[in-house]
C-alpha positions as a printed NumPy array, in Angstrom:
array([[ 91.601, -12.329, 153.203],
       [ 91.005, -13.515, 149.66 ],
       [ 92.857, -16.794, 150.477],
       [ 90.304, -17.718, 153.219],
       [ 87.666, -20.169, 152.203],
       [ 84.041, -19.911, 153.369],
       [ 84.589, -22.43 , 156.148],
       [ 87.414, -20.36 , 157.615],
       [ 85.278, -17.235, 157.44 ],
       [ 82.522, -19.066, 159.255],
       [ 84.878, -20.192, 162.   ],
       [ 86.268, -16.699, 162.318],
       [ 82.785, -15.245, 162.685],
       [ 81.853, -17.827, 165.305],
       [ 84.956, -17.148, 167.361],
       [ 84.317, -13.441, 167.078],
       [ 80.811, -13.857, 168.393],
       [ 82.095, -16.012, 171.226],
       [ 84.726, -13.41 , 172.094],
       [ 82.218, -10.6  , 172.092],
       [ 79.86 , -12.653, 174.24 ],
       [ 82.594, -13.321, 176.769],
       [ 83.568,  -9.67 , 176.853],
       [ 79.964,  -8.59 , 177.315],
       [ 79.455, -11.129, 180.084],
       [ 82.61 ,  -9.925, 181.812],
       [ 81.334,  -6.379, 181.767],
       [ 77.842,  -7.524, 182.825],
       [ 79.319,  -9.352, 185.802],
       [ 80.511,  -6.042, 187.231],
       [ 77.692,  -4.433, 189.191],
       [ 77.588,  -1.231, 191.227],
       [ 74.584,  -1.086, 193.563],
       [ 73.365,   2.289, 194.81 ],
       [ 72.137,   3.137, 198.316],
       [ 68.701,   1.819, 199.369],
       [ 68.801,  -0.676, 196.492],
       [ 69.434,  -4.435, 196.448],
       [ 70.063,  -6.986, 193.719],
       [ 68.752, -10.558, 193.909],
       [ 71.332, -12.91 , 192.381],
       [ 70.633, -16.489, 191.234],
       [ 73.323, -19.039, 190.496],
       [ 72.334, -21.666, 188.012],
       [ 68.655, -20.828, 188.521],
       [ 68.752, -20.944, 192.328],
       [ 68.766, -18.053, 194.732],
       [ 72.359, -17.286, 195.66 ],
       [ 72.772, -13.877, 197.308],
       [ 71.35 , -10.423, 197.947],
       [ 73.759,  -7.673, 196.933],
       [ 73.677,  -4.474, 198.948],
       [ 75.103,  -1.048, 198.091],
       [ 78.66 ,  -1.064, 196.702],
       [ 80.856,  -2.724, 194.04 ],
       [ 80.262,  -6.396, 193.172],
       [ 81.657,  -8.867, 190.626],
       [ 79.539, -11.828, 189.541],
       [ 80.615, -15.051, 187.947],
       [ 79.96 , -14.826, 184.211],
       [ 77.523, -17.331, 182.704],
       [ 76.713, -18.702, 186.165],
       [ 75.341, -15.792, 188.224],
       [ 72.287, -13.895, 187.071],
       [ 70.589, -10.809, 188.51 ],
       [ 66.955, -11.787, 188.826],
       [ 65.456,  -8.667, 190.384],
       [ 66.331,  -5.186, 191.542],
       [ 64.459,  -4.142, 194.652],
       [ 64.124,  -0.497, 195.701],
       [ 63.989,  -0.236, 199.51 ],
       [ 62.698,   3.336, 199.576],
       [ 59.124,   4.126, 200.593],
       [ 56.813,   4.3  , 197.607],
       [ 53.224,   5.272, 196.97 ],
       [ 50.68 ,   3.109, 195.22 ],
       [ 47.432,   4.608, 194.006],
       [ 44.357,   2.551, 194.776],
       [ 41.87 ,   3.258, 191.958],
       [ 38.274,   4.267, 192.786],
       [ 35.918,   1.409, 193.571],
       [ 32.25 ,   1.17 , 194.43 ],
       [ 31.377,   0.049, 197.961],
       [ 28.059,  -0.462, 199.705],
       [ 27.558,   0.727, 203.259],
       [ 25.538,  -1.147, 205.858],
       [ 22.44 ,   0.939, 204.992],
       [ 22.759,  -0.067, 201.297],
       [ 24.148,   3.252, 200.06 ],
       [ 26.694,   3.061, 197.261],
       [ 29.847,   5.141, 197.695],
       [ 32.97 ,   5.476, 195.611],
       [ 36.263,   5.194, 197.513],
       [ 39.883,   5.594, 196.461],
       [ 43.124,   5.949, 198.373],
       [ 46.905,   5.823, 198.509],
       [ 49.167,   3.153, 200.031],
       [ 52.547,   4.124, 201.467],
       [ 54.77 ,   1.062, 201.675],
       [ 58.358,  -0.149, 201.348],
       [ 60.215,  -3.422, 200.813],
       [ 61.451,  -4.895, 204.098],
       [ 62.702,  -8.273, 202.792],
       [ 63.964,  -8.23 , 199.168],
       [ 64.027, -12.024, 198.906],
       [ 60.387, -12.445, 199.951],
       [ 59.368,  -9.5  , 197.763],
       [ 60.959, -11.321, 194.814],
       [ 59.863, -14.903, 195.459],
       [ 56.937, -14.565, 197.875],
       [ 54.519, -12.925, 195.435],
       [ 54.44 , -12.291, 191.713],
       [ 53.737,  -8.526, 191.996],
       [ 53.502,  -7.175, 195.541],
       [ 52.273,  -3.774, 194.338],
       [ 49.291,  -5.226, 192.517],
       [ 48.625,  -7.652, 195.386],
       [ 48.684,  -4.822, 197.963],
       [ 46.338,  -2.725, 195.847],
       [ 43.837,  -5.576, 195.463],
       [ 43.938,  -6.421, 199.162],
       [ 43.436,  -2.756, 200.105],
       [ 40.346,  -2.595, 197.898],
       [ 38.778,  -5.738, 199.323],
       [ 39.51 ,  -4.69 , 202.898],
       [ 38.031,  -1.255, 202.29 ],
       [ 34.845,  -2.799, 200.902],
       [ 34.584,  -5.127, 203.906],
       [ 35.027,  -2.352, 206.482],
       [ 32.644,   0.079, 204.784],
       [ 30.047,  -2.69 , 204.614],
       [ 29.926,  -2.679, 208.429],
       [ 29.304,   1.092, 208.708],
       [ 26.415,   3.387, 207.953],
       [ 27.023,   5.865, 205.179],
       [ 27.228,   8.808, 207.596],
       [ 29.828,   6.957, 209.668],
       [ 32.11 ,   6.372, 206.689],
       [ 33.048,  10.066, 206.716],
       [ 33.701,  10.036, 210.459],
       [ 35.61 ,   6.745, 210.6  ],
       [ 38.315,   7.417, 208.007],
       [ 41.07 ,   6.683, 210.501],
       [ 39.452,   3.431, 211.551],
       [ 39.094,   2.3  , 207.919],
       [ 42.697,   3.233, 207.152],
       [ 43.999,   1.406, 210.207],
       [ 42.049,  -1.716, 209.306],
       [ 43.591,  -1.698, 205.799],
       [ 47.091,  -1.173, 207.22 ],
       [ 46.693,  -4.071, 209.681],
       [ 45.464,  -6.426, 206.957],
       [ 48.208,  -5.448, 204.504],
       [ 50.948,  -5.839, 207.118],
       [ 49.626,  -9.265, 208.053],
       [ 49.854, -10.364, 204.426],
       [ 53.014,  -8.323, 203.858],
       [ 54.953, -10.474, 206.306],
       [ 54.954, -13.178, 203.619],
       [ 55.456, -10.713, 200.78 ],
       [ 58.469,  -8.978, 202.327],
       [ 56.805,  -5.547, 202.389],
       [ 55.761,  -3.192, 205.168],
       [ 52.792,  -0.836, 204.852],
       [ 53.372,   2.431, 206.706],
       [ 49.938,   3.978, 206.229],
       [ 46.881,   4.026, 204.023],
       [ 45.114,   7.281, 203.292],
       [ 41.56 ,   7.438, 201.963],
       [ 41.597,  10.141, 199.34 ],
       [ 37.915,  10.475, 198.461],
       [ 34.578,   9.064, 199.586],
       [ 31.957,  10.065, 197.049],
       [ 28.288,   9.232, 197.653],
       [ 25.698,   9.321, 194.838],
       [ 24.493,  12.717, 193.648],
       [ 21.064,  12.391, 195.294],
       [ 22.63 ,  11.383, 198.6  ],
       [ 25.14 ,  14.216, 198.342],
       [ 22.299,  16.717, 197.784],
       [ 20.455,  15.348, 200.804],
       [ 23.616,  15.594, 202.883],
       [ 24.16 ,  19.196, 201.799],
       [ 20.588,  20.041, 202.789],
       [ 21.097,  18.293, 206.108],
       [ 24.309,  20.236, 206.722],
       [ 22.564,  23.489, 205.809],
       [ 19.694,  22.705, 208.174],
       [ 22.152,  21.838, 210.928],
       [ 24.006,  25.102, 210.408],
       [ 20.757,  27.065, 210.529],
       [ 19.766,  25.216, 213.71 ],
       [ 23.104,  26.054, 215.288],
       [ 22.76 ,  29.692, 214.21 ],
       [ 19.273,  29.91 , 215.735],
       [ 20.525,  28.227, 218.898],
       [ 23.486,  30.594, 219.047],
       [ 21.221,  33.627, 218.627],
       [ 18.868,  32.304, 221.321],
       [ 21.784,  31.698, 223.661],
       [ 23.107,  35.175, 222.921],
       [ 19.707,  36.766, 223.566],
       [ 19.301,  34.761, 226.785],
       [ 22.766,  35.768, 227.961],
       [ 22.026,  39.378, 227.083],
       [ 18.817,  39.31 , 229.117],
       [ 20.65 ,  37.665, 231.998],
       [ 23.359,  40.298, 231.87 ],
       [ 20.777,  43.082, 231.739],
       [ 18.814,  41.659, 234.677],
       [ 22.003,  41.144, 236.676],
       [ 23.021,  44.71 , 235.904],
       [ 19.61 ,  46.02 , 236.998],
       [ 19.733,  43.897, 240.152],
       [ 23.183,  45.162, 241.019],
       [ 22.075,  48.728, 240.352],
       [ 19.069,  48.326, 242.685],
       [ 21.269,  46.705, 245.301],
       [ 23.737,  49.555, 245.051],
       [ 20.917,  52.125, 245.296],
       [ 19.402,  50.373, 248.308],
       [ 22.8  ,  50.082, 249.936],
       [ 23.378,  53.767, 249.301],
       [ 19.963,  54.695, 250.707],
       [ 20.525,  52.471, 253.735],
       [ 23.9  ,  54.035, 254.339],
       [ 22.359,  57.513, 253.988],
       [ 19.7  ,  56.701, 256.571],
       [ 22.323,  55.211, 258.86 ],
       [ 24.432,  58.323, 258.484],
       [ 21.427,  60.594, 259.147],
       [ 20.454,  58.52 , 262.2  ],
       [ 23.989,  58.617, 263.484],
       [ 24.05 ,  62.385, 262.85 ],
       [ 20.786,  62.9  , 264.724],
       [ 21.997,  60.673, 267.546],
       [ 25.218,  62.629, 267.717],
       [ 23.216,  65.871, 267.679],
       [ 20.877,  64.683, 270.487],
       [ 23.852,  63.466, 272.471],
       [ 25.613,  66.779, 272.012],
       [ 22.473,  68.712, 273.043],
       [ 21.974,  66.441, 276.028],
       [ 25.588,  66.852, 276.995],
       [ 25.382,  70.624, 276.578],
       [ 22.106,  70.757, 278.558],
       [ 23.571,  68.645, 281.318],
       [ 26.62 ,  70.85 , 281.435],
       [ 24.41 ,  73.95 , 281.463],
       [ 22.22 ,  72.589, 284.278],
       [ 25.316,  71.609, 286.205],
       [ 26.714,  75.101, 285.772],
       [ 23.394,  76.675, 286.792],
       [ 23.25 ,  74.442, 289.838],
       [ 26.748,  75.428, 290.757],
       [ 25.87 ,  79.074, 290.205],
       [ 22.769,  78.846, 292.436],
       [ 24.723,  77.634, 295.437],
       [ 27.158,  80.502, 295.073],
       [ 26.527,  83.716, 297.063],
       [ 23.9  ,  85.828, 295.224],
       [ 23.293,  83.086, 292.713],
       [ 19.696,  82.498, 293.705],
       [ 18.796,  86.204, 293.311],
       [ 20.468,  86.248, 289.9  ],
       [ 18.429,  83.254, 288.77 ],
       [ 15.209,  84.835, 289.969],
       [ 16.043,  88.062, 288.214],
       [ 16.87 ,  86.209, 284.954],
       [ 13.615,  84.249, 285.023],
       [ 11.607,  87.378, 285.753],
       [ 13.175,  89.137, 282.791],
       [ 12.434,  86.177, 280.49 ],
       [  8.836,  86.049, 281.764],
       [  8.276,  89.736, 281.045],
       [  9.885,  89.406, 277.604],
       [  7.668,  86.463, 276.723],
       [  4.541,  88.391, 277.764],
       [  5.643,  91.206, 275.472],
       [  6.045,  88.822, 272.546],
       [  2.588,  87.401, 273.141],
       [  1.143,  90.881, 272.982],
       [  2.875,  91.508, 269.633],
       [  1.466,  88.233, 268.189],
       [ -2.187,  89.527, 268.494],
       [ -3.314,  86.303, 270.166],
       [ -5.648,  85.697, 273.051],
       [ -3.934,  84.154, 276.083],
       [ -5.476,  83.348, 279.449],
       [ -3.119,  83.718, 282.409],
       [ -3.85 ,  82.154, 285.756],
       [ -2.764,  85.293, 287.56 ],
       [ -3.525,  88.953, 287.954],
       [ -1.142,  90.834, 285.703],
       [ -2.206,  94.19 , 287.142],
       [ -0.324,  93.393, 290.324],
       [  3.151,  92.738, 288.855],
       [  4.86 ,  92.86 , 292.236],
       [  2.635,  90.159, 293.675],
       [  3.09 ,  88.064, 290.531],
       [  6.858,  88.291, 290.748],
       [  6.718,  87.39 , 294.42 ],
       [  4.697,  84.26 , 293.612],
       [  7.173,  83.448, 290.852],
       [ 10.017,  83.795, 293.355],
       [  8.221,  81.469, 295.726],
       [  7.762,  78.906, 292.936],
       [ 11.424,  79.148, 292.079],
       [ 12.337,  78.703, 295.737],
       [ 10.166,  75.599, 295.941],
       [ 11.672,  74.23 , 292.735],
       [ 15.165,  74.919, 293.957],
       [ 14.452,  73.29 , 297.29 ],
       [ 13.052,  70.219, 295.702]])
């Protein structure tokens, strides 16, 4: 080593550097790409190939990996921004973009930074859509706003090599004074609904009570009607039974009269009943006028027999 002059040492150092550079480039040319990842390779400054998952060997000093693109879905936070609604109310809106790279080449060469570009476009689209809505509608039309942002981003993303899956609005914050007014409005609406619910409940209760009373009266009237019908049917059955019994009795008496000695038996029975009835009238201490002479009982009975004979003959 002591025999080497400075020039030789310089040459040795240069060759050593060259050797190390070659070795490092050889190792750098070996690339292992993981799943859902791609490498954009340029050869002599021009796009050459897109390397998918697996083992790859590049040409040293000629091929260069320009970009590594992750194909997995990623989230991009859209920072809060101030927007004005159609009724000139200022609201603060922020959200989240869910997107993924669909074309690694376009994502590398089509735009400088697709994440920043997507975020800026989402903000401008959100401002434009909210400007067409009243402040109250901005809370109800979240899905419409999100869909409008997704459509706009996908239209631009066709040139950027990205696909936007969805856009979620995270917060819509109105000014403090507007928020207080909205809270009062919500409270008033809740009170109105509570009053309406109580009124509906009271009305339904009254309806139920009246229907119950009506049904009770109907049941009572039906019961009373049925009772009267039953009593009428009972009286009719009783009258029919008495009429039937009387008819049977008269028929039997008529049959008995035409039998031998039947007429005398009838006369004797009527005479006995007549005398018994006179006795009962005497016990009742009442004044009764008879159209006959009771002192001549034999004559009276004879006249009674004649009346019976006339009745029987007729």
